[in-house]
C-alpha positions in Angstrom: -3.1 24.2 -59.4 -6.0 26.5 -60.0 -9.3 24.6 -59.2 -10.9 26.4 -62.2 -8.4 24.7 -64.5 -9.4 21.3 -63.1 -13.1 22.1 -63.6 -12.5 23.3 -67.1 -10.7 20.0 -67.8 -13.7 18.1 -66.4 -16.1 20.0 -68.6 -13.9 19.2 -71.6 -14.2 15.5 -70.7 -10.6 15.2 -69.6 -9.7 12.9 -66.8 -9.2 14.4 -63.3 -6.4 12.9 -61.2 -6.7 11.8 -57.6 -4.5 14.7 -56.6 -6.7 17.1 -58.4 -9.8 15.5 -56.8 -8.1 16.1 -53.4 -7.5 19.7 -54.3 -11.2 20.1 -55.2 -12.3 18.4 -52.0 -10.2 20.7 -49.9 -11.7 23.9 -51.4 -14.1 26.1 -49.5 -16.8 28.5 -50.5 -17.3 30.2 -52.9 -15.5 27.8 -55.3 -17.7 25.0 -54.3 -20.6 26.6 -56.1 -18.6 26.2 -59.3 -17.8 22.5 -58.4 -21.5 21.8 -57.8 -22.3 23.4 -61.2 -19.7 21.3 -63.1 -20.7 18.1 -61.3 -24.4 18.8 -62.3 -23.4 19.3 -65.9 -21.3 16.2 -66.1 -24.2 14.3 -64.6 -26.7 15.8 -67.0 -24.5 14.7 -70.0 -24.1 11.3 -68.5 -27.7 10.5 -67.4 -29.9 13.0 -69.3 -31.9 13.9 -66.2 -32.9 10.4 -65.3 -32.8 9.4 -61.6 -33.2 5.7 -60.9 -34.1 3.5 -57.9 -34.7 -0.2 -57.3 -37.8 -1.9 -55.9 -35.8 -4.5 -53.9 -36.2 -7.0 -51.1 -33.1 -7.0 -48.8 -32.6 -10.3 -46.9 -29.8 -10.7 -44.3 -29.4 -14.4 -43.9 -27.2 -14.4 -40.8 -25.8 -11.8 -38.3 -23.4 -14.3 -36.8 -19.8 -13.1 -37.5 -16.3 -14.0 -36.4 -15.2 -10.5 -37.5 -15.7 -7.3 -35.6 -16.5 -3.9 -37.0 -16.2 -0.6 -35.1 -18.8 1.1 -37.3 -21.5 -1.6 -37.2 -23.3 -2.8 -34.2 -25.5 -5.3 -36.0 -23.3 -8.3 -36.0 -23.4 -10.9 -33.2 -21.1 -13.6 -31.9 -22.2 -17.2 -32.1 -24.4 -18.1 -29.1 -25.6 -14.5 -28.5 -29.3 -14.1 -27.8 -29.9 -12.0 -30.9 -27.8 -14.2 -33.2 -29.7 -15.8 -36.1 -29.1 -17.8 -39.3 -31.8 -18.4 -41.9 -32.5 -21.5 -44.0 -32.9 -21.2 -47.7 -36.7 -21.7 -47.2 -36.6 -18.9 -44.6 -35.1 -16.6 -47.3 -37.8 -17.6 -49.8 -40.5 -16.9 -47.2 -39.1 -13.4 -46.6 -39.2 -12.7 -50.3 -42.7 -14.0 -50.5 -43.9 -11.7 -47.8 -42.3 -8.6 -49.5 -44.0 -6.3 -52.0 -40.8 -6.2 -54.0 -40.2 -9.4 -56.1 -38.2 -8.2 -59.1 -34.9 -7.7 -57.3 -33.5 -9.3 -54.1 -30.3 -8.5 -52.3 -29.0 -11.3 -50.1 -26.1 -10.7 -47.7 -24.8 -12.0 -44.4 -22.0 -11.9 -41.9 -18.9 -14.0 -41.7 -20.5 -17.1 -40.0 -17.8 -19.8 -39.6 -20.5 -22.6 -39.5 -21.8 -21.9 -43.1 -20.3 -23.8 -46.0 -20.1 -23.1 -49.7 -23.0 -25.6 -50.2 -25.1 -23.4 -47.9 -24.5 -20.3 -50.0 -25.1 -22.2 -53.3 -28.4 -23.7 -51.8 -29.6 -20.2 -50.9 -29.2 -19.0 -54.5 -30.5 -22.1 -56.2 -33.6 -22.2 -53.9 -34.4 -18.6 -54.6 -33.8 -19.1 -58.4 -36.1 -22.1 -58.4 -38.9 -20.3 -56.6 -38.5 -17.0 -58.6 -36.9 -17.8 -62.0 -37.0 -14.2 -63.2 -35.9 -12.4 -60.1 -32.6 -10.6 -60.1 -30.3 -12.1 -57.4 -27.8 -9.6 -56.1 -25.9 -11.4 -53.4 -22.7 -11.8 -51.3 -20.1 -9.2 -50.7 -16.4 -9.7 -51.7 -15.7 -10.2 -48.0 -18.2 -13.1 -47.8 -16.7 -14.7 -50.9 -13.1 -14.3 -49.6 -14.1 -15.8 -46.2 -15.8 -18.8 -47.8 -12.8 -19.3 -50.1 -10.4 -19.3 -47.2 -12.5 -21.7 -45.1 -13.0 -24.1 -47.9 -9.4 -23.7 -49.2 -10.5 -23.2 -52.8 -10.0 -20.2 -55.0 -12.6 -17.5 -55.0 -13.1 -18.1 -58.7 -14.4 -21.6 -58.0 -17.0 -20.3 -55.5 -18.1 -17.6 -57.8 -18.5 -20.2 -60.6 -20.7 -22.3 -58.5 -22.8 -19.4 -57.4 -23.2 -18.1 -61.0 -24.3 -21.5 -62.1 -26.8 -21.6 -59.3 -28.3 -18.3 -60.4 -26.3 -15.4 -59.0 -26.7 -12.3 -61.2 -24.6 -9.6 -59.5 -22.8 -8.8 -56.3 -22.8 -5.8 -53.9 -19.5 -4.1 -53.5 -19.9 -3.7 -49.8 -17.1 -4.3 -47.3 -14.9 -1.9 -49.2 -15.2 0.7 -46.3 -12.1 2.6 -47.1 -9.5 0.9 -49.3 -6.5 1.7 -47.1 -5.2 -1.1 -44.9 -4.2 1.3 -42.0 -7.7 2.7 -41.9 -9.2 -0.8 -42.3 -7.2 -2.0 -39.3 -8.6 0.7 -37.2 -12.3 0.4 -38.1 -12.6 -3.3 -39.0 -9.5 -5.2 -37.9 -10.9 -8.6 -39.0 -11.9 -7.5 -42.5 -10.0 -8.6 -45.6 -7.1 -6.5 -46.9 -7.5 -4.0 -49.7 -5.7 -6.3 -52.1 -8.0 -9.2 -51.4 -11.1 -7.1 -51.8 -9.8 -5.9 -55.2 -8.9 -9.4 -56.3 -12.4 -10.8 -55.6 -14.0 -7.9 -57.4 -11.8 -8.2 -60.4 -12.3 -12.0 -60.5 -16.1 -11.5 -60.4 -15.9 -8.9 -63.2 -13.8 -11.1 -65.4 -16.4 -13.9 -65.0 -19.2 -11.6 -66.1 -20.6 -10.9 -62.6 -21.2 -7.2 -62.3 -20.8 -5.5 -58.9 -21.4 -2.2 -57.2 -18.7 -0.1 -55.7 -19.0 1.5 -52.2 -17.4 3.8 -49.8 -18.2 4.3 -46.1 -17.4 7.8 -44.9 -17.6 9.7 -41.7 -15.5 7.5 -39.3 -11.7 7.8 -39.1 -10.9 8.5 -42.7 -9.6 11.8 -44.1 -9.8 13.3 -47.6 -6.5 11.7 -48.7 -7.9 8.2 -47.9 -11.1 9.0 -49.8 -9.2 10.0 -52.9 -7.0 6.9 -52.7 -10.1 4.9 -52.5 -11.8 6.3 -55.5 -8.6 6.1 -57.5 -8.5 2.3 -56.8 -12.1 2.0 -57.9 -11.5 3.9 -61.1 -8.4 1.8 -62.0 -10.5 -1.4 -61.5 -13.2 0.0 -63.7 -10.7 0.9 -66.5 -9.5 -2.7 -66.4 -12.8 -4.6 -66.1 -15.8 -2.3 -66.7 -17.6 -4.3 -64.1 -18.9 -1.6 -61.7 -22.5 -0.5 -62.3 -22.6 2.2 -59.6 -20.7 4.0 -56.9 -22.6 4.1 -53.6 -21.8 6.5 -50.9 -22.6 5.1 -47.4 -22.5 7.7 -44.6 -21.4 6.1 -41.3 -24.3 5.8 -38.9 -22.9 6.9 -35.5 -24.3 4.0 -33.5 -21.0 2.1 -33.1 -20.2 -1.2 -31.4 -19.1 -1.0 -27.8 -15.7 0.7 -27.4 -15.7 2.5 -30.7 -15.0 6.2 -31.1 -18.1 8.2 -31.5 -18.0 10.9 -34.1 -20.7 13.2 -35.3 -22.6 12.2 -38.4 -21.1 13.7 -41.6 -22.7 17.0 -42.4 -24.9 17.4 -45.5 -22.5 20.0 -46.9 -19.6 17.4 -46.7 -21.8 14.8 -48.3 -22.7 17.2 -51.1 -19.0 18.0 -51.6 -18.2 14.3 -51.8 -20.9 13.5 -54.3 -19.8 16.5 -56.5 -16.1 15.7 -56.5 -16.8 12.0 -57.2 -19.0 12.9 -60.1 -16.2 15.1 -61.5 -13.6 12.4 -60.8 -15.5 9.4 -62.3 -17.1 11.3 -65.2 -18.8 8.7 -67.3 -16.5 5.8 -66.4 -18.7 4.9 -63.5 -22.0 6.5 -64.7 -24.2 5.9 -61.7 -23.6 7.6 -58.3 -26.1 6.6 -55.6 -27.1 8.6 -52.6 -29.2 6.1 -50.6 -32.2 7.9 -49.3 -32.6 5.6 -46.3 -29.2 6.7 -45.0 -29.0 10.3 -46.2 -32.6 11.1 -45.5 -35.0 11.7 -48.4 -34.7 15.5 -48.5 -30.9 15.3 -48.2 -30.6 12.6 -50.9 -32.8 14.6 -53.3 -30.5 17.6 -52.7 -27.5 15.6 -54.0 -29.3 15.1 -57.4 -28.3 18.7 -58.2 -24.6 18.0 -57.6 -24.0 14.7 -59.4 -26.0 11.9 -57.9 -28.5 10.1 -60.2 -29.8 7.2 -58.0 -31.7 7.2 -54.7 -31.2 3.5 -53.8 -34.0 1.1 -53.0 -37.5 1.0 -51.7 -37.5 -2.0 -49.4 -35.0 -3.0 -46.7 -36.2 -6.0 -44.8 -33.0 -6.4 -42.9 -29.4 -5.2 -43.1 -26.5 -4.0 -41.1 -26.6 -0.3 -42.2 -30.3 0.0 -42.5 -31.0 -1.8 -39.2 -28.9 0.8 -37.5 -30.6 3.8 -39.2 -33.8 5.3 -38.0 -35.3 5.5 -41.4 -38.4 3.5 -42.5 -37.9 -0.1 -43.7 -40.2 0.3 -46.7 -41.3 3.1 -48.9 -43.5 2.6 -51.9 -42.0 3.3 -55.4 -44.6 6.0 -55.9 -43.1 8.1 -53.1 -39.6 8.0 -54.7 -41.1 8.8 -58.1 -42.9 11.8 -56.6 -39.6 13.0 -54.9 -37.7 12.7 -58.2 -40.4 14.5 -60.2 -40.4 17.3 -57.6 -36.7 17.7 -58.2 -37.5 18.1 -61.9 -35.8 14.8 -62.9 -37.2 11.7 -64.7 -37.7 8.6 -62.5 -36.7 5.2 -63.7 -37.2 1.8 -61.9 -34.1 -0.3 -62.4 -32.6 -3.6 -61.2 -29.3 -4.1 -59.5 -27.3 -3.7 -62.8 -29.3 -0.7 -64.0 -31.5 -2.5 -66.5 -35.1 -1.6 -66.7 -36.7 -3.1 -63.6 -40.4 -2.5 -64.4 -41.0 -5.4 -66.8 -39.0 -7.9 -64.8 -40.9 -7.0 -61.6 -44.3 -7.3 -63.4 -43.3 -10.7 -64.9 -42.1 -12.0 -61.5 -45.4 -10.9 -59.8 -47.5 -12.6 -62.5 -45.6 -15.9 -62.2 -45.8 -15.8 -58.4 -49.5 -15.3 -58.6 -50.0 -18.1 -61.1 -48.0 -20.5 -58.9 -50.4 -20.0 -56.0 
């Protein structure tokens, strides 16, 4: 099929198939100038020139994991010197020491010693200390692991967490939603069907999630297009994804993993553009996280379909720990970068609601409690 026909369909708000997305992804210059232009126009219609970011504290509550991952060197086995597990009070203390108190992301590894009660206590303690903070916590993999260990349905765990104060969930652990690829890069991770099931369950319970992809390891363009098709099908059924986040693989793998060069900026630009054309308005927000792309590179993607730069504060975290980027950048720096790109900056929370008022209210309450 002529790629120009596909682009014309996208401009006319028609759905682009996964096969058509693959055809676009396999194009070379000069056609990619046209793809970039169409992606930019779809983004303009969807987001009206607004580029968002979140002022967030990211707390990693444990790095002890029974699972291995060939693209993450952050996790540790039980008993390792660098292994740690935080208490609920430790998590609260980390939030207290952070300049970002409107939104908190809490994630961990697959620690076999941690119970459902531990996870619920983390959420309820943070909620009690910060009643108005947005709690964005626990990947589908963490929920599935807790479900299997406790021999209860994922729905039951999610219900307890929601009652304790959970607002939304990260869609991490998706990696590439193809079981053959998953077996190569993360043999102990959950299967594609299990990841999808937990996400759908959360959505049907009113818990919004993000959607992610990790690129630049052993996947190919076919795998990428399979992945985004699965995500779009979920979104059609549930409407529960608030964003699609592209995570470039950081080439600092665990011992024994294949070392591949970091994905080039041109390839990332192509991926952002094709995903914008593919998702259209059904997943309106595409994030290029500045801490992983690099600030200039992330800003570049704003002209080819991205409309979010990620967050300002990363206390801990598997991907960010492995990157060489700074762990904190003030909101003003992101605002300046967005304005320089001739876009309008907007502070948001994890579900893309206005984050400025919530952050101010949380700060006032925290100061009043001292």
